[in-house]
C-alpha positions as CSV (number, residue, x, y, z in Angstrom):
1,M,115.1,133.1,108.9
2,E,111.9,134.0,107.0
3,L,109.4,131.3,105.8
4,I,108.6,131.8,102.1
5,L,105.2,130.6,101.0
6,E,104.0,130.4,97.4
7,R,100.3,130.9,96.8
8,D,98.1,129.2,94.2
9,L,100.1,126.1,93.7
10,D,97.9,124.0,91.4
11,H,97.8,120.8,93.4
12,Q,97.0,122.7,96.7
13,K,94.4,124.9,95.1
14,K,92.6,121.9,93.7
15,A,92.4,120.3,97.1
16,V,90.9,123.5,98.7
17,D,88.5,124.0,95.7
18,A,87.3,120.4,96.0
19,L,86.4,120.9,99.6
20,M,84.6,124.1,98.9
21,S,82.7,122.6,95.9
22,A,81.3,119.9,98.3
23,L,79.6,122.7,100.3
24,D,78.8,125.1,97.5
25,G,75.3,126.3,97.6
26,V,74.4,124.4,100.8
27,S,72.1,126.4,103.1
28,M,73.8,127.6,106.2
29,I,71.8,128.2,109.4
30,K,73.1,131.2,111.4
31,P,74.2,130.4,114.9
32,R,71.8,131.2,117.8
33,L,74.6,131.7,120.3
34,S,77.8,133.8,119.8
35,Y,80.1,130.8,120.5
36,E,78.5,128.5,117.9
37,N,79.5,127.7,114.3
38,P,76.9,128.0,111.6
39,S,75.2,124.6,110.9
40,F,73.7,122.8,107.9
41,D,71.6,119.8,107.1
42,R,73.9,116.9,105.9
43,T,70.9,115.3,104.1
44,E,70.3,118.3,102.0
45,P,69.9,117.3,98.3
46,R,72.3,120.0,97.2
47,L,75.1,118.6,99.4
48,I,74.5,115.1,98.1
49,H,74.6,116.4,94.5
50,N,77.8,118.3,95.1
51,L,79.5,115.2,96.5
52,M,78.5,113.1,93.5
53,E,79.9,115.7,91.2
54,V,83.2,116.3,92.9
55,Q,83.8,112.5,93.2
56,K,83.6,112.1,89.4
57,G,87.3,112.8,89.4
58,I,88.0,110.1,91.9
59,R,88.7,106.4,91.0
60,A,85.4,104.4,91.2
61,D,86.5,102.2,94.1
62,Y,87.3,105.2,96.2
63,R,83.9,106.9,95.9
64,G,81.0,107.0,98.3
65,C,80.5,107.6,102.0
66,R,80.7,104.9,104.7
67,D,79.8,107.1,107.6
68,E,76.6,106.5,109.5
69,G,76.9,109.2,112.1
70,P,75.2,112.6,112.2
71,Y,78.3,114.4,110.8
72,L,79.7,115.1,107.3
73,N,83.0,113.5,106.5
74,L,85.3,114.8,103.8
75,D,88.6,113.2,102.9
76,V,91.7,114.7,101.2
77,K,94.5,112.3,100.2
78,M,97.8,114.1,99.6
79,E,101.3,112.5,99.5
80,T,103.7,113.4,102.3
81,G,105.7,116.5,101.5
82,T,103.1,118.1,99.2
83,G,101.8,120.6,101.8
84,K,98.9,119.1,103.8
85,T,99.5,121.6,106.7
86,Y,99.3,124.5,104.3
87,V,96.2,123.1,102.6
88,Y,94.2,122.5,105.8
89,T,95.2,126.0,107.1
90,H,94.1,127.5,103.8
91,T,90.9,125.5,104.1
92,I,90.2,127.0,107.5
93,Y,90.5,130.5,106.1
94,E,88.4,129.7,103.0
95,M,85.6,128.1,105.0
96,H,85.4,131.1,107.3
97,K,85.2,133.4,104.3
98,R,82.6,131.5,102.4
99,F,80.4,129.9,105.1
100,G,81.2,131.7,108.3
101,F,82.8,128.8,110.2
102,N,85.1,130.1,112.9
103,K,85.5,127.2,115.3
104,F,88.0,124.5,114.2
105,I,89.6,121.7,116.2
106,I,92.8,120.1,114.7
107,A,93.6,116.6,116.0
108,V,97.1,115.3,115.4
109,P,98.6,111.9,116.4
110,S,101.8,113.0,118.1
111,L,103.7,115.8,119.9
112,P,106.2,116.4,117.1
113,I,103.4,116.9,114.5
114,K,101.6,119.1,117.1
115,A,104.7,121.2,117.5
116,G,105.1,121.6,113.8
117,A,101.5,122.5,113.1
118,S,101.6,125.0,116.0
119,Q,104.8,126.6,114.7
120,F,103.4,126.9,111.1
121,I,100.0,128.3,112.0
122,S,101.5,130.8,114.5
123,D,104.3,132.0,112.3
124,S,103.9,135.7,111.6
125,Y,104.8,135.3,108.0
126,V,102.1,132.7,107.5
127,K,99.6,135.0,109.1
128,H,100.6,137.8,106.8
129,H,100.5,135.4,103.8
130,F,96.9,134.5,104.4
131,S,95.7,137.9,105.5
132,D,97.5,140.1,102.9
133,A,98.7,138.0,100.0
134,C,95.6,135.8,100.0
135,G,93.3,138.7,101.0
136,Y,91.4,137.0,103.9
137,N,91.7,140.0,106.2
138,C,91.3,137.9,109.3
139,D,93.6,136.1,111.8
140,I,93.7,132.7,113.4
141,E,93.6,132.7,117.2
142,L,95.4,129.4,118.0
143,G,95.0,127.6,121.3
144,V,97.3,124.7,121.9
145,L,95.9,122.2,124.5
146,E,98.7,120.9,126.7
147,S,98.9,118.2,129.4
148,P,97.9,119.6,132.8
149,R,100.7,120.5,135.1
150,K,100.8,119.7,138.8
151,K,97.8,121.2,140.5
152,K,98.4,124.3,142.5
153,K,96.6,125.0,145.7
154,G,93.4,127.0,145.3
155,F,90.7,126.9,142.6
156,L,90.7,124.5,139.7
157,A,90.4,126.4,136.4
158,M,89.3,124.9,133.1
159,P,92.2,124.7,130.6
160,S,92.8,128.2,129.2
161,A,93.0,126.9,125.6
162,V,89.5,125.4,126.0
163,R,88.1,128.6,127.6
164,D,89.5,130.9,125.0
165,F,88.3,128.7,122.2
166,V,84.8,128.3,123.5
167,T,84.2,132.0,124.4
168,G,85.5,133.3,121.1
169,S,82.6,135.1,119.5
170,C,81.4,134.6,115.9
171,Q,80.5,138.3,116.0
172,N,84.2,139.1,115.7
173,T,84.5,138.4,112.0
174,N,88.2,139.1,111.9
175,K,89.0,136.1,114.2
176,I,89.0,132.4,113.6
177,Y,89.4,130.2,116.7
178,V,91.4,127.0,116.3
179,L,92.2,124.5,119.0
180,L,95.2,122.2,118.4
181,V,95.2,118.9,120.3
182,N,97.2,115.7,120.2
183,M,95.3,112.4,120.3
184,Q,96.6,111.4,123.8
185,L,94.9,114.3,125.4
186,L,91.5,113.2,123.9
187,T,91.7,109.9,125.8
188,N,94.3,109.9,128.6
189,G,93.5,111.5,131.9
190,N,90.4,113.4,132.9
191,M,91.3,116.9,131.8
192,L,88.5,117.1,129.3
193,T,86.0,114.8,131.0
194,R,86.0,116.1,134.6
195,S,83.2,118.4,135.7
196,D,84.6,119.8,139.0
197,Y,86.2,122.9,137.7
198,D,85.5,126.0,139.8
199,Y,84.3,128.3,137.0
200,L,81.9,127.7,134.2
201,V,82.6,128.4,130.6
202,E,79.5,129.6,128.8
203,G,77.5,127.6,131.4
204,F,79.5,124.4,131.1
205,Y,81.7,122.8,133.8
206,R,82.9,119.9,131.6
207,P,85.3,120.8,128.8
208,F,84.0,118.2,126.3
209,D,80.5,119.6,126.8
210,A,81.7,123.2,126.2
211,L,83.6,122.2,123.0
212,K,80.7,120.2,121.8
213,A,78.4,123.2,122.2
214,T,80.4,125.2,119.6
215,K,79.4,122.7,116.8
216,P,83.0,122.5,115.7
217,V,84.6,121.4,112.5
218,V,87.3,118.8,113.3
219,I,90.4,118.4,111.1
220,I,92.3,115.1,111.5
221,D,95.9,115.0,110.4
222,E,97.3,111.5,109.5
223,P,94.0,109.6,109.6
224,H,95.6,106.2,109.5
225,R,96.6,106.9,113.2
226,F,92.9,107.6,114.0
227,S,91.2,104.4,113.0
228,R,87.5,104.0,113.9
229,E,88.3,101.4,116.6
230,Q,90.6,103.7,118.5
231,K,89.5,105.6,121.5
232,A,90.7,109.0,120.1
233,Y,88.4,108.7,117.1
234,K,85.5,107.6,119.2
235,A,86.1,110.6,121.5
236,I,86.0,112.9,118.6
237,V,82.7,111.5,117.3
238,E,81.0,110.8,120.7
239,E,82.3,113.6,122.9
240,L,83.0,116.5,120.5
241,C,80.0,115.6,118.2
242,P,81.4,117.7,115.3
243,Q,79.1,118.6,112.4
244,M,82.0,118.0,110.1
245,I,85.2,115.9,110.1
246,I,87.8,116.7,107.4
247,R,90.7,114.2,107.2
248,F,94.0,115.0,105.5
249,G,96.5,112.3,105.0
250,A,98.8,110.3,102.7
251,T,97.6,107.1,104.2
252,F,94.1,106.1,105.4
253,P,93.0,103.2,107.6
254,E,92.4,99.8,106.2
255,V,89.0,98.2,106.8
256,Y,88.8,94.4,106.8
257,V,85.6,92.4,105.9
258,G,85.1,88.7,106.2
259,T,87.3,86.0,107.8
260,G,89.8,83.4,106.7
261,R,90.2,83.0,102.9
262,N,87.2,85.3,102.4
263,K,88.8,88.2,104.3
264,T,89.3,91.3,102.1
265,S,90.4,94.8,102.8
266,F,89.7,98.3,101.4
267,K,90.7,101.8,102.2
268,D,88.4,103.6,104.7
269,F,87.6,106.6,102.5
270,N,84.6,108.7,103.3
271,N,83.6,111.2,100.7
272,L,87.1,111.4,99.2
273,V,87.0,114.7,97.3
274,Y,90.7,115.0,96.2
275,E,93.5,112.5,95.6
276,L,97.1,113.3,94.9
277,N,98.9,109.9,95.0
278,A,102.6,109.2,95.1
279,C,102.8,108.6,91.3
280,D,101.1,111.9,90.5
281,A,103.2,113.8,93.0
282,F,106.4,112.4,91.5
283,N,105.3,113.2,87.9
284,L,104.5,116.8,89.0
285,N,108.0,117.1,90.5
286,L,106.5,117.7,94.0
287,I,108.5,114.9,95.7
288,K,111.8,113.2,95.0
289,G,112.3,109.8,93.6
290,V,114.8,107.1,94.6
291,A,117.3,105.7,92.0
292,K,118.1,102.0,92.5
293,E,121.2,100.2,91.1
294,H,121.3,96.4,90.8
295,F,124.5,94.7,91.7
296,E,125.5,91.2,90.5
297,P,125.1,88.7,93.4
298,L,128.4,87.3,94.7
299,S,127.2,83.8,93.8
300,Q,127.2,84.8,90.2
301,K,130.7,86.1,90.0
302,E,133.4,84.3,88.1
303,E,135.8,83.8,91.0
304,K,135.1,82.4,94.4
305,V,137.3,82.0,97.5
306,K,136.5,79.3,100.1
307,L,138.0,78.7,103.5
308,V,138.8,75.0,103.7
309,T,140.7,74.3,107.0
310,V,142.1,76.2,109.9
311,V,145.0,75.0,112.1
312,S,145.0,77.0,115.3
313,K,147.6,79.7,115.5
314,T,149.5,78.1,112.6
315,S,147.9,78.2,109.2
316,A,144.7,78.4,107.1
317,T,144.0,76.7,103.8
318,F,142.0,78.6,101.1
319,Q,140.5,77.2,97.9
320,F,140.3,79.5,94.8
321,K,137.9,78.7,92.0
322,K,137.7,80.4,88.7
323,R,135.5,79.5,85.8
324,G,137.5,77.7,83.1
325,E,140.5,77.0,85.3
326,A,141.6,74.3,87.7
327,T,140.9,74.8,91.5
328,K,143.9,76.0,93.5
329,N,144.7,75.6,97.2
330,F,146.7,78.2,99.2
331,M,148.0,77.7,102.7
332,L,148.7,81.0,104.4
333,T,150.2,81.8,107.8
334,P,150.1,85.0,110.0
335,G,151.8,87.9,108.2
336,D,150.9,86.6,104.7
337,S,148.9,88.8,102.3
338,L,145.7,87.5,100.7
339,S,146.9,89.0,97.4
340,V,148.7,85.7,97.0
341,I,145.3,84.2,96.2
342,D,144.1,87.1,94.0
343,T,145.1,90.7,93.4
344,A,141.6,91.8,94.5
345,F,142.8,91.2,98.1
346,E,145.7,93.5,97.8
347,G,146.4,95.2,101.1
348,I,144.6,92.6,103.3
349,T,147.0,90.7,105.5
350,I,146.4,87.9,108.0
351,S,147.4,89.1,111.5
352,A,146.3,86.1,113.6
353,I,144.7,82.7,113.3
354,G,142.7,81.0,116.1
355,K,140.6,77.9,116.5
356,N,137.5,79.5,114.9
357,F,138.7,82.8,113.5
358,I,141.2,84.5,111.2
């Protein structure tokens, strides 16, 4: 089975264009070392101007930046099913083409999402789509960080996905290096924090230090699973020290301010540059809707049947009420049909009667 991708879908193109507009004209500093990304000054006036311009299309209460760290945060809000994985993959190619970035770390919240992202990015048709149909003339070298297996006897080697990612050279302009990691590996165990590996990678024994040295761009999928209080988000900020975090999600974390009756909440958007909400996605026929039919409650129906008494193994008395008519009582025994009460019960027969059941 071949995956068919359609290029230049308007809602996806707008998301990529918004991200590129935020960085348009910003001065990029060439990397000193072959394993580094280009860098930029996040306080540059041009960048601040770009963000103010691109956010004019965003609702007023979603504008602004709440980050205080030394990194640039950009947010993209897209409804589930509208192609976030495609958009952030497209963003990687476009950022490499325009600005020279070639070290990206994708953080996902779960193993199923990790498997889906890995399968999509590695698919040969997807690679051909971006290299040929989109004209990028380059390829993503994807490394997937996995949980460490049982240690074998002998030397302790740094995870190969980390090694290949870090040593990838920016001088190879036809390659983009992407590391895919699930949030548990950022916090659980000591795979990325230990410093007793037998071989160095670009002079580093500790994986987090080696990854940090690349000045990575971090892409977060499903940001509501990466709230600021969580260890995974703190590990990204404090250990990876990215110069840029781009979050793609349909839902974003809630931030609460105040206590008691004065407690309020707001969405934790940081430089939201594009929004495709559920209503817009439905109106553009990008997602399906749900049709709902209201049924009349049983309590509002004209006829009601009530069980009045039960004589164990012998009989049961029912009361039948119908608006505008006198109430009727029916005593039924095993073998009788409830259609005696009303034709709506046709085919239902009493098979047994006990102390508390019929």
